[in-house]
C-alpha positions as CSV (number, residue, x, y, z in Angstrom):
1,M,122.3,107.2,77.8
2,I,118.3,107.7,76.2
3,N,115.2,107.5,78.3
4,L,112.3,105.9,76.0
5,S,109.9,106.6,78.6
6,G,107.6,109.3,76.3
7,V,107.2,106.1,73.8
8,I,106.0,104.2,76.6
9,H,103.3,107.1,77.2
10,S,102.4,107.7,73.2
11,P,98.8,107.6,73.0
12,M,99.6,106.1,69.6
13,L,101.7,102.9,70.9
14,S,100.2,102.7,74.7
15,Q,96.9,102.0,76.3
16,T,95.8,101.5,79.4
17,I,96.6,98.7,81.0
18,T,95.0,96.5,84.7
19,I,97.3,94.9,87.5
20,M,96.5,92.8,90.0
21,R,98.8,93.1,92.8
22,T,98.1,90.4,95.9
23,S,100.0,90.0,98.9
24,G,99.4,88.8,102.0
25,T,101.2,86.7,105.2
26,W,102.3,83.4,106.4
27,E,99.9,82.0,109.1
28,N,100.9,78.5,110.7
29,G,103.4,77.8,107.5
30,E,100.6,78.4,105.3
31,F,100.6,81.7,103.1
32,V,97.2,83.4,103.3
33,A,96.2,86.0,100.2
34,G,94.6,89.2,101.5
35,P,92.7,90.7,99.0
36,P,94.3,92.1,95.5
37,K,95.0,95.9,94.5
38,K,93.9,97.0,91.4
39,L,96.0,98.7,89.7
40,N,95.8,101.1,86.1
41,M,99.1,101.7,85.0
42,T,100.3,102.6,81.1
43,G,102.1,100.7,79.2
44,I,102.6,98.7,76.3
45,V,101.3,94.9,75.8
46,T,102.5,92.5,72.3
47,V,103.8,89.2,71.9
48,A,106.8,88.3,73.3
49,S,109.6,86.7,70.6
50,A,110.9,82.6,71.5
51,R,114.1,84.5,72.5
52,E,111.7,86.3,75.3
53,L,110.4,83.3,76.3
54,A,114.1,81.5,77.3
55,K,114.5,83.3,80.2
56,V,111.2,81.8,81.9
57,P,111.0,78.4,83.6
58,E,110.5,75.6,81.2
59,G,108.2,74.7,83.2
60,D,106.5,77.7,83.3
61,R,105.9,78.4,79.8
62,Q,102.3,77.7,78.2
63,S,100.6,79.6,75.4
64,G,99.7,83.2,74.9
65,A,103.0,84.9,76.2
66,M,102.9,88.0,76.4
67,K,105.6,91.3,76.7
68,V,104.6,93.8,78.5
69,L,106.8,97.9,78.6
70,T,105.7,100.1,81.6
71,T,107.1,102.6,83.5
72,E,106.3,101.4,86.8
73,R,107.3,98.2,88.1
74,L,106.1,95.0,87.8
75,Y,106.7,92.0,90.1
76,V,107.5,88.5,90.6
77,T,106.5,86.3,94.1
78,G,108.8,87.2,96.3
79,E,110.7,90.4,95.4
80,I,108.6,93.1,97.5
81,N,108.3,93.0,101.0
82,D,110.2,89.8,102.4
83,A,108.0,87.1,100.1
84,S,104.9,88.6,101.4
85,N,103.9,88.9,98.1
86,C,102.8,86.6,94.8
87,S,103.3,87.6,91.6
88,D,101.9,89.8,89.8
89,V,98.5,89.3,87.0
90,L,98.0,91.2,84.1
91,L,94.7,91.2,83.0
92,W,94.3,92.2,79.0
93,R,91.8,91.5,77.1
94,G,89.6,89.4,78.9
95,E,92.1,87.1,79.6
96,R,94.9,86.6,83.1
97,Y,98.9,86.6,82.6
98,R,101.2,85.9,85.9
99,I,104.3,87.9,85.6
100,Y,107.3,85.6,85.3
101,S,110.1,88.1,84.0
102,V,111.2,91.2,85.0
103,S,113.9,92.6,83.3
104,P,115.4,96.1,84.9
105,D,115.3,98.9,81.6
106,A,114.8,101.5,84.2
107,D,118.7,103.2,82.5
108,Y,116.2,103.6,79.5
109,G,112.9,104.7,81.2
110,F,111.4,101.7,81.5
111,Y,110.4,97.5,83.0
112,R,110.3,94.9,80.4
113,S,108.2,92.2,81.3
114,I,107.1,89.0,80.4
115,A,103.5,87.6,80.9
116,M,102.0,83.9,80.5
117,R,98.2,83.2,80.1
118,I,96.6,81.5,83.2
119,G,95.3,78.4,82.2
120,G,91.5,78.4,82.2
121,A,91.1,82.2,82.7
């Protein structure tokens, strides 16, 4: 299979993006979030297509859907550390976008994520 990670890191296509990753603990039946960790990555951010939005639950669809291509994995709630993590948040062009789905195209050297703009951001 062809590895497309070089395209994701191409200076002509990629940009630096910031991901906020939050983890926490369950205390007395309530989730207590810790301070978010700031991660800087290289990737491509573009508008998500209607076909890609079909993968996001109907109730989660808002305006401002973006597709994020990275060589590092992004996460949605509960995917790492036994549900002690919240979905990653993309900070891009002054807006915040919550990661809603991640497609593991790792065989091709990258991950494709769909992020939805967080209202009121």
